[in-house]
C-alpha positions in Angstrom: 8.4 -17.5 -13.2 7.6 -14.8 -10.6 9.9 -12.7 -8.6 9.0 -10.9 -5.4 11.3 -8.3 -3.9 10.6 -6.9 -0.4 12.0 -3.7 1.0 11.4 -1.4 4.0 12.7 -3.5 6.9 14.9 -2.1 9.5 15.5 -1.3 13.1 12.7 0.5 15.0 11.9 1.2 18.6 8.9 -0.3 20.3 5.8 1.7 19.4 7.3 2.8 16.1 6.2 2.2 12.6 7.6 0.6 9.4 6.1 0.2 5.9 7.1 -2.8 4.0 6.8 -3.1 0.2 6.8 -6.0 -2.1 7.0 -5.7 -5.9 6.0 -8.6 -8.0 7.4 -9.1 -11.5 7.8 -11.8 -14.1 5.1 -14.1 -15.6 2.1 -12.6 -13.9 -1.0 -12.6 -16.0 -3.6 -11.8 -13.4 -4.2 -10.5 -9.9 -3.5 -13.1 -7.3 -3.8 -13.4 -3.5 -0.8 -12.0 -1.8 0.4 -11.8 1.8 3.0 -11.3 4.3 4.5 -14.0 6.5 7.2 -13.8 9.1 9.7 -16.1 10.8 11.5 -15.4 14.0 14.6 -17.3 15.1 13.6 -20.8 16.3 10.0 -20.4 15.2 7.8 -21.6 12.4 6.9 -19.2 9.6 3.6 -17.7 10.4 1.0 -15.8 8.5 0.8 -12.1 9.2 -1.7 -10.8 6.7 -3.2 -11.7 3.4 -5.1 -9.8 0.7 -7.2 -11.1 -2.1 -7.3 -9.9 -5.6 -10.5 -8.0 -4.6 -8.9 -6.4 -1.6 -10.3 -8.6 1.1 -7.9 -8.7 4.0 -7.1 -11.2 6.8 -4.8 -10.7 9.7 -3.2 -12.8 12.4 -4.8 -12.0 15.8 -1.4 -10.8 17.0 -1.2 -7.9 14.5 -4.9 -7.1 14.1 -5.5 -3.4 14.7 -1.8 -2.5 14.3 -0.9 -3.7 10.8 -2.6 -2.9 7.5 -2.0 -4.8 4.3 -2.9 -3.1 1.0 -2.1 -3.5 -2.7 -1.6 -1.4 -5.8 -2.5 -3.7 -8.6 -1.4 -1.3 -11.3 2.1 -1.3 -9.7 2.1 -5.0 -8.8 2.9 -4.1 -5.3 1.7 -5.1 -1.9 2.4 -3.2 1.3 2.4 -3.8 5.0 2.0 -0.8 7.2 3.1 -1.8 10.7 2.3 0.5 13.6 2.8 0.2 17.3 5.5 -2.3 16.8 6.4 -4.6 19.6 9.6 -6.6 20.2 7.7 -9.8 19.5 7.2 -8.5 15.9 10.9 -9.0 15.3 11.3 -11.4 12.4 12.2 -11.8 8.8 9.2 -10.8 6.8 8.4 -12.6 3.6 6.2 -11.6 0.8 4.0 -14.3 -0.7 2.0 -14.7 -4.0 -0.3 -17.6 -4.4 -1.5 -19.1 -7.7 -4.2 -21.7 -7.4 -4.2 -23.3 -10.9 -1.7 -24.8 -10.9 -1.0 -24.4 -7.2 2.2 -22.5 -6.5 3.5 -20.3 -3.8 6.1 -17.7 -4.6 8.3 -16.1 -1.9 10.5 -13.1 -1.7 13.9 -13.2 -0.1 12.7 -11.6 3.1 13.4 -8.3 4.9 14.5 -8.1 8.5 12.4 -6.2 10.9 13.9 -5.6 14.4 12.0 -3.9 17.1 14.2 -3.1 20.0 15.1 -0.3 22.4 
């Protein structure tokens, strides 16, 4: 069993910044791909950013150049630095950890990010 706990969400003005953290704990015996997803009211959950065990990153076009995903494997933590936030970034942000064998997705409880003036 794996547990993911996100933190760092909050209310920020457009153009502001937030840094989200996700700490993984439990039955983790390796370094796995992790990522951030978000879900706005009335919308499907969408990918924001992913990072492989080797540090290769991938971003949604909507956040590329503004968001940065990183990880600290020693601390079992993944981060999402969000800069130049826009109102359309408002969503619940979920941390994800993916195991391929057997295939399993683990999710955190989510942290609310609200961008509003």
